BALUMGU-765942 format. One record per residue (C-alpha): x, y, z. Coordinates in nm, 4 decimals. Layout:
BEGIN
(r (X,Y,Z));
...
//
This chain:
BEGIN
(r (11.1633,9.7319,12.1710));
(r (11.1124,10.0932,12.2676));
(r (10.8290,10.1891,12.4985));
(r (10.5889,10.4611,12.3905));
(r (10.6715,10.8166,12.4825));
(r (10.4412,11.0213,12.7019));
(r (10.3044,11.3215,12.5168));
(r (10.3806,11.6382,12.7078));
(r (10.1239,11.9126,12.6826));
(r (10.2740,12.2215,12.5174));
(r (10.1397,12.5719,12.5654));
(r (9.8906,12.6914,12.3082));
(r (9.9045,12.7586,12.0213));
(r (9.9542,12.3902,11.9519));
(r (10.2823,12.2685,11.8014));
(r (10.1827,11.9940,11.5581));
(r (10.5147,11.8080,11.5831));
(r (10.4648,11.7638,11.9576));
(r (10.1624,11.5471,11.8759));
(r (10.3345,11.3494,11.5977));
(r (10.1344,11.5451,11.3392));
(r (10.3238,11.6377,11.0232));
(r (10.3108,11.9803,10.8560));
(r (10.3182,11.8002,10.5206));
(r (10.1267,11.4788,10.5869));
(r (9.8952,11.5579,10.8785));
(r (9.8038,11.2425,11.0687));
(r (9.9613,11.0177,10.8036));
(r (10.2891,10.8553,10.9042));
(r (10.5517,11.0424,10.6977));
(r (10.7435,10.8080,10.4646));
(r (10.6626,10.4773,10.6376));
(r (10.9197,10.1983,10.6354));
(r (10.8453,9.9167,10.3925));
(r (11.0741,9.6459,10.5357));
(r (11.1517,9.5277,10.8880));
(r (11.5014,9.4243,11.0044));
(r (11.6221,9.0789,10.8960));
(r (11.5138,8.8894,11.2118));
(r (11.1517,8.9622,11.1158));
(r (11.1759,8.8025,10.7720));
(r (10.9204,8.5306,10.8637));
(r (10.6562,8.8012,10.9274));
(r (10.7368,8.9912,10.6092));
(r (10.7406,8.6731,10.3960));
(r (10.3856,8.5914,10.5039));
(r (10.2682,8.9526,10.4809));
(r (10.3813,8.9882,10.1201));
(r (10.1874,8.6732,10.0204));
(r (9.8657,8.7407,10.2119));
(r (9.6154,8.7570,9.9216));
(r (9.7376,8.4259,9.7774));
(r (9.7659,8.2535,10.1156));
(r (9.4141,8.3609,10.2178));
(r (9.2397,8.2745,9.8902));
(r (9.4320,7.9451,9.8822));
(r (9.3198,7.8684,10.2412));
(r (9.6858,7.8303,10.3461));
(r (9.7418,8.1255,10.5795));
(r (9.6415,7.9523,10.9024));
(r (9.8793,7.6624,10.8414));
(r (10.1613,7.9068,10.7554));
(r (10.0993,8.0988,11.0774));
(r (10.1090,7.7762,11.2782));
(r (10.4575,7.7072,11.1336));
(r (10.5796,8.0617,11.2036));
(r (10.8460,8.1024,11.4748));
(r (10.7556,8.3130,11.7771));
(r (10.9814,8.6137,11.7356));
(r (11.1011,8.8483,12.0085));
(r (11.0031,9.2114,11.9616));
(r (11.3159,9.3410,12.1340));
(r (11.4966,9.4157,11.8076));
(r (11.2333,9.6686,11.6935));
(r (11.3635,10.0235,11.7187));
(r (11.1723,10.3482,11.6856));
(r (10.8187,10.4454,11.5960));
(r (10.8495,10.3616,11.2253));
(r (10.9613,10.0017,11.2838));
(r (10.6899,9.9536,11.5450));
(r (10.4229,10.0904,11.3102));
(r (10.5316,9.8601,11.0284));
(r (10.5371,9.5620,11.2666));
(r (10.1872,9.6522,11.3869));
(r (10.0659,9.6898,11.0276));
(r (10.2109,9.3507,10.9284));
(r (10.0801,9.1654,11.2348));
(r (9.7383,9.3343,11.2012));
(r (9.6979,9.2211,10.8405));
(r (9.8160,8.8676,10.9224));
(r (9.5711,8.8549,11.2144));
(r (9.2730,8.9701,11.0044));
(r (9.3595,8.7153,10.7384));
(r (9.3979,8.4416,11.0003));
(r (9.0633,8.5158,11.1664));
(r (8.8584,8.5658,10.8483));
(r (9.0316,8.3218,10.6077));
(r (8.7246,8.0975,10.5923));
(r (8.4655,8.3766,10.6035));
(r (8.2259,8.4697,10.8797));
(r (8.1071,8.1104,10.9271));
(r (8.4593,7.9708,10.9690));
(r (8.6085,8.2009,11.2311));
(r (8.8513,8.0956,11.5024));
(r (8.8261,8.1492,11.8761));
(r (9.1994,8.1614,11.9523));
(r (9.4838,8.3617,11.8010));
(r (9.7932,8.1395,11.8383));
(r (10.0671,8.2411,12.0809));
(r (10.3376,8.2924,11.8151));
(r (10.1222,8.5664,11.6592));
(r (9.9298,8.6918,11.9631));
(r (10.2238,8.7606,12.1983));
(r (10.4400,8.9762,11.9684));
(r (10.1283,9.1483,11.8368));
(r (10.0257,9.2371,12.1910));
(r (10.3752,9.3627,12.2779));
(r (10.3971,9.5873,11.9705));
(r (10.0450,9.7152,12.0377));
(r (10.1360,9.8021,12.3967));
(r (10.4491,9.9867,12.2835));
(r (10.2477,10.1985,12.0384));
(r (9.9443,10.2442,12.2598));
(r (9.7229,10.0863,11.9939));
(r (9.4790,9.7938,12.0286));
(r (9.5792,9.4541,11.8837));
(r (9.3524,9.4728,11.5787));
(r (9.3687,9.6336,11.2358));
(r (9.2662,9.9985,11.2710));
(r (9.2634,10.3110,11.0547));
(r (9.6092,10.3909,11.1942));
(r (9.7461,10.0755,11.0269));
(r (9.5228,10.0299,10.7255));
(r (9.5638,10.3861,10.5925));
(r (9.7987,10.6061,10.7961));
(r (10.0985,10.3682,10.7944));
(r (10.0262,10.1655,10.4794));
(r (10.1583,10.3733,10.1908));
(r (10.4750,10.4092,9.9888));
(r (10.5939,10.5973,9.6834));
(r (10.5842,10.3624,9.3850));
(r (10.8029,10.5820,9.1608));
(r (10.9717,10.9257,9.1526));
(r (10.6610,11.0786,8.9923));
(r (10.4702,11.0661,9.3193));
(r (10.2487,10.7671,9.2366));
(r (10.1476,10.5817,9.5501));
(r (10.1000,10.2190,9.6427));
(r (10.0164,10.0184,9.9524));
(r (10.2800,9.8325,10.1556));
(r (10.0688,9.5342,10.2662));
(r (9.7490,9.4144,10.1034));
(r (9.4673,9.1591,10.1383));
(r (9.2235,8.9965,9.8930));
(r (9.0401,9.2530,9.6829));
(r (9.3013,9.3406,9.4226));
(r (9.2799,9.6847,9.2660));
(r (8.9608,9.7679,9.4566));
(r (9.1341,9.7175,9.7912));
(r (9.4317,9.9219,9.6751));
(r (9.1929,10.1933,9.5559));
(r (8.9987,10.1925,9.8821));
(r (9.3142,10.2414,10.0897));
(r (9.4698,10.5050,9.8638));
(r (9.1522,10.7110,9.8157));
(r (9.1086,10.7160,10.1933));
(r (9.4717,10.8245,10.2187));
(r (9.4032,11.1085,9.9720));
(r (9.1145,11.2238,10.1912));
(r (9.3568,11.2355,10.4874));
(r (9.6128,11.4262,10.2777));
(r (9.3485,11.6765,10.1609));
(r (9.2747,11.7521,10.5270));
(r (9.6272,11.8770,10.6022));
(r (9.5630,12.2511,10.5403));
(r (9.2608,12.2200,10.7695));
(r (9.4694,12.0582,11.0452));
(r (9.7192,12.3448,11.0239));
(r (9.4270,12.5893,11.0243));
(r (9.3210,12.4516,11.3639));
(r (9.6427,12.5708,11.5249));
(r (9.6235,12.9038,11.3399));
(r (9.2639,12.9582,11.4521));
(r (9.3348,12.8794,11.8172));
(r (9.6390,13.1069,11.8139));
(r (9.4334,13.3866,11.6545));
(r (9.1683,13.3564,11.9264));
(r (9.4350,13.4027,12.1947));
(r (9.5751,13.7030,12.0085));
(r (9.2301,13.8475,11.9306));
(r (9.3436,13.8563,11.5669));
(r (9.0271,13.8602,11.3557));
(r (9.2039,13.8681,11.0188));
(r (9.4191,13.5624,11.0918));
(r (9.1160,13.3808,11.2336));
(r (8.9142,13.4572,10.9211));
(r (9.1929,13.3247,10.6967));
(r (9.2197,13.0084,10.9092));
(r (8.8454,12.9427,10.8815));
(r (8.8600,12.9914,10.5040));
(r (9.1490,12.7426,10.4913));
(r (8.9504,12.4947,10.6976));
(r (8.6399,12.5221,10.4787));
(r (8.8547,12.4752,10.1670));
(r (9.0257,12.1684,10.3138));
(r (8.6931,12.0019,10.3983));
(r (8.5701,12.0677,10.0438));
(r (8.8925,11.9133,9.9100));
(r (8.8333,11.6071,10.1280));
(r (8.4903,11.5641,9.9710));
(r (8.6422,11.5936,9.6228));
(r (8.9004,11.3270,9.7137));
(r (8.6272,11.0956,9.8468));
(r (8.4475,11.1163,9.5113));
(r (8.7376,10.9230,9.3578));
(r (8.6131,10.6117,9.5379));
(r (8.3742,10.5626,9.2444));
(r (8.6675,10.5453,9.0023));
(r (8.8787,10.2911,9.1881));
(r (8.6579,10.0676,9.4024));
(r (8.4054,9.8128,9.2754));
(r (8.1071,9.8005,9.5185));
(r (8.0591,9.4253,9.4754));
(r (8.4264,9.3538,9.5501));
(r (8.4236,9.5899,9.8475));
(r (8.1130,9.4358,10.0015));
(r (8.1719,9.0685,9.9203));
(r (8.5504,9.0423,9.9488));
(r (8.7167,9.3359,10.1264));
(r (8.4810,9.4372,10.4039));
(r (8.5041,9.1236,10.6157));
(r (8.8785,9.1769,10.6651));
(r (8.8050,9.5141,10.8266));
(r (8.5578,9.3571,11.0697));
(r (8.6387,9.3197,11.4367));
(r (8.5244,9.0978,11.7207));
(r (8.3173,9.3429,11.9181));
(r (7.9464,9.3930,11.8410));
(r (7.9828,9.1404,11.5579));
(r (7.7355,8.8480,11.5483));
(r (7.9919,8.6403,11.3571));
(r (8.2242,8.6491,11.6609));
(r (7.9959,8.7046,11.9601));
(r (8.2508,8.5827,12.2172));
(r (8.5505,8.7843,12.0995));
(r (8.8969,8.6364,12.0459));
(r (9.1418,8.4721,12.2886));
(r (9.4955,8.6063,12.2450));
(r (9.6912,8.2955,12.3498));
(r (9.9715,8.3718,12.5927));
(r (9.8252,8.7154,12.6650));
(r (9.4932,8.6567,12.8402));
(r (9.2891,8.3439,12.9133));
(r (8.9732,8.5505,12.8624));
(r (8.8491,8.6423,12.5167));
(r (8.9025,9.0086,12.4228));
(r (8.6728,9.2167,12.2041));
(r (8.7920,9.4961,11.9744));
(r (8.6103,9.6962,11.7076));
(r (8.7130,9.6682,11.3447));
(r (8.8637,9.9405,11.1300));
(r (8.6385,10.2404,11.0801));
(r (8.6533,10.5899,10.9337));
(r (8.5363,10.6992,11.2798));
(r (8.8919,10.6203,11.3971));
(r (9.0366,10.8994,11.1804));
(r (9.1554,11.1888,11.3978));
(r (9.0706,11.4467,11.1298));
(r (8.6956,11.4782,11.1780));
(r (8.7258,11.4456,11.5563));
(r (8.9618,11.7446,11.5556));
(r (8.7335,11.9475,11.3268));
(r (8.4321,11.8669,11.5466));
(r (8.6192,11.9777,11.8579));
(r (8.7305,12.3047,11.6975));
(r (8.3814,12.3879,11.5677));
(r (8.2089,12.2836,11.8915));
(r (7.9905,12.0188,11.7232));
(r (7.7848,11.8360,11.9878));
(r (7.6771,11.4858,11.8899));
(r (7.3883,11.2945,12.0480));
(r (7.4692,11.0861,12.3520));
(r (7.4922,10.7360,12.1999));
(r (7.6741,10.8628,11.8916));
(r (7.9151,11.0679,12.1024));
(r (7.9859,10.7621,12.3211));
(r (8.0759,10.5515,12.0152));
(r (8.3006,10.8262,11.8753));
(r (8.4748,10.8573,12.2120));
(r (8.5391,10.4824,12.2111));
(r (8.6867,10.5075,11.8607));
(r (8.9515,10.7468,11.9955));
(r (9.1078,10.4493,12.1745));
(r (9.2023,10.3217,11.8261));
(r (9.4026,10.6358,11.7428));
(r (9.7756,10.6705,11.8115));
(r (9.7945,10.8230,12.1622));
(r (9.9648,11.1429,12.0424));
(r (9.6862,11.2042,11.7885));
(r (9.4233,11.1360,12.0523));
(r (9.5985,11.3874,12.2771));
(r (9.5877,11.6454,11.9973));
(r (9.2131,11.6019,11.9565));
(r (9.1640,11.6330,12.3320));
(r (9.3742,11.9494,12.3469));
(r (9.1712,12.1084,12.0670));
(r (8.8556,12.0222,12.2620));
(r (8.9986,12.1791,12.5760));
(r (9.1122,12.5009,12.4062));
(r (8.9281,12.8327,12.3949));
(r (8.5849,12.7968,12.2346));
(r (8.5933,12.9115,11.8722));
(r (8.2153,12.9110,11.8583));
(r (8.1794,13.1379,12.1624));
(r (8.4520,13.3679,12.0317));
(r (8.2761,13.4091,11.6954));
(r (7.9391,13.4648,11.8595));
(r (8.0660,13.7204,12.1090));
(r (8.2750,13.9066,11.8494));
(r (7.9655,14.0201,11.6598));
(r (8.1831,13.9998,11.3450));
(r (7.9564,13.9050,11.0535));
(r (8.2559,13.8060,10.8425));
(r (8.3739,13.5554,11.1066));
(r (8.0226,13.4155,11.1490));
(r (7.9899,13.3542,10.7750));
(r (8.3338,13.1896,10.7582));
(r (8.2529,12.9712,11.0616));
(r (7.9255,12.8644,10.8990));
(r (8.1059,12.7826,10.5741));
(r (8.3170,12.5357,10.7734));
(r (8.0109,12.3791,10.9370));
(r (7.8267,12.3600,10.6028));
(r (8.1287,12.2009,10.4329));
(r (8.1520,11.9427,10.7127));
(r (7.7773,11.8719,10.6838));
(r (7.8125,11.8264,10.3055));
(r (8.1102,11.5931,10.3548));
(r (7.9099,11.3776,10.5933));
(r (7.6109,11.3730,10.3588));
(r (7.8385,11.2571,10.0789));
(r (7.9838,10.9875,10.3044));
(r (7.6280,10.8571,10.3481));
(r (7.5945,10.8462,9.9676));
(r (7.9157,10.6406,9.9445));
(r (7.8054,10.4016,10.2201));
(r (7.4664,10.3571,10.0512));
(r (7.6385,10.2502,9.7294));
(r (7.9108,10.0319,9.8805));
(r (7.7137,9.8680,10.1607));
(r (7.3338,9.8994,10.1358));
(r (7.3022,9.8676,9.7569));
(r (7.5860,9.6147,9.7403));
(r (7.4178,9.4059,10.0125));
(r (7.0914,9.4080,9.8170));
(r (7.2807,9.2939,9.5079));
(r (7.4476,9.0139,9.7031));
(r (7.1105,8.8943,9.8354));
(r (6.9652,8.8975,9.4837));
(r (7.2566,8.6915,9.3504));
(r (7.2194,8.4450,9.6381));
(r (6.8504,8.3974,9.5556));
(r (6.9303,8.3490,9.1869));
(r (7.2093,8.0989,9.2598));
(r (7.1350,7.9247,9.5898));
(r (7.4301,7.7314,9.7251));
(r (7.6782,7.9108,9.4999));
(r (8.0331,7.9465,9.6239));
(r (8.1558,8.2820,9.7453));
(r (7.8629,8.3697,9.9682));
(r (7.8852,8.7358,10.0716));
(r (7.9279,8.8077,10.4435));
(r (7.6022,8.9186,10.6046));
(r (7.6724,8.9508,10.9789));
(r (7.7442,9.3230,10.9485));
(r (7.4939,9.3945,10.6719));
(r (7.3391,9.6868,10.8615));
(r (7.6441,9.7772,11.0705));
(r (7.9741,9.9483,11.0111));
(r (8.2968,9.7517,11.0530));
(r (8.3426,9.9377,11.3816));
(r (8.0150,9.7821,11.5016));
(r (7.7827,10.0838,11.4884));
(r (7.4366,10.0754,11.3280));
(r (7.5635,10.2435,11.0217));
(r (7.2885,10.4648,10.8771));
(r (7.1433,10.5681,11.2130));
(r (7.4960,10.6600,11.3205));
(r (7.5962,10.8500,11.0056));
(r (7.2702,11.0444,10.9795));
(r (7.2882,11.1372,11.3479));
(r (7.6415,11.2728,11.2997));
(r (7.5410,11.4641,10.9874));
(r (7.2325,11.6163,11.1506));
(r (7.4137,11.7232,11.4678));
(r (7.6852,11.8809,11.2519));
(r (7.4230,12.0881,11.0688));
(r (7.2875,12.2030,11.4058));
(r (7.6279,12.3621,11.4712));
(r (7.5535,12.6556,11.2397));
(r (7.5476,12.9950,11.4136));
(r (7.2277,13.1808,11.3311));
(r (7.2366,13.5515,11.2494));
//
């Protein structure tokens, strides 16, 4: 198994490829592998049957029968990412197979040890994160460009829709990611025209991300998302259903706590915030900083480099260029609108869906399929969801430059 590479810091303007960021796909893993080498067949066999094994309450017994495989045959970033994706999905299924009232306290050695080793090689935590769930979990279904997921969980078409719509949001961000490097280069060159074009590109990309997010309504059923899918994105940090964390057998005798998958782990909005100089409130900023530990290290380094570059905000203010100020504010307004729309989505898929689940429970007490409730008012990453999202939206709006 190959160890992770250290990311050298290039001179500005930033070279995207140095940070494992693709000119075509942005932070998405370009053309992920869909199969591991033959020695890892036992992992792939389980991974391809996850929805049936989980709903049939058979996954835990299958994992117990699984051989403990060495990770030494994994070669290159793509194989490691697929291994991490597969082991992450198996782990989430194993932990949450029986719902939030039937969790386990120990992840067995034959799963925990290779999962830990692959995680260490990639610089990722041993839990399902945005980097697995979305960035590395897509494939081309046919030559026409239709997409599908590689690994899935219970939730059927709604889960597939949730992953792929989120992927489309990431893809829509690509011109904005490239605009970051163009903008920072233009500041160094004192090139107002190039900077203006870059800001227009960025505003357009954020608007395209919002348009992509709207497709969630077409492909994801709120009841299925809330009652079936969401628990498998939940972690064992700040989660009342698993207050003591999880013991990774053969790795650490102490229980470890990791946050679940969250949109806050996407590098896109972190990078945009850093470029635009958005300052979030202390508790919100602390949570966002913690979420960076769930990003691939090269992407985290990119975000940090953008934050450490010349201040776009100060440059626009000191230039006195009305055209640049208006373009900068269009970016901030687009980002504010995107975050407002995200609140609308979360209201539908979590708050309203939770109310519906409670109403059904009252109408049919004791019915099977009780919806998870431990994270009713929290995101899967463990934050208090509406307080967090509104704080982020409001502090983004405060980033506008007044005339």
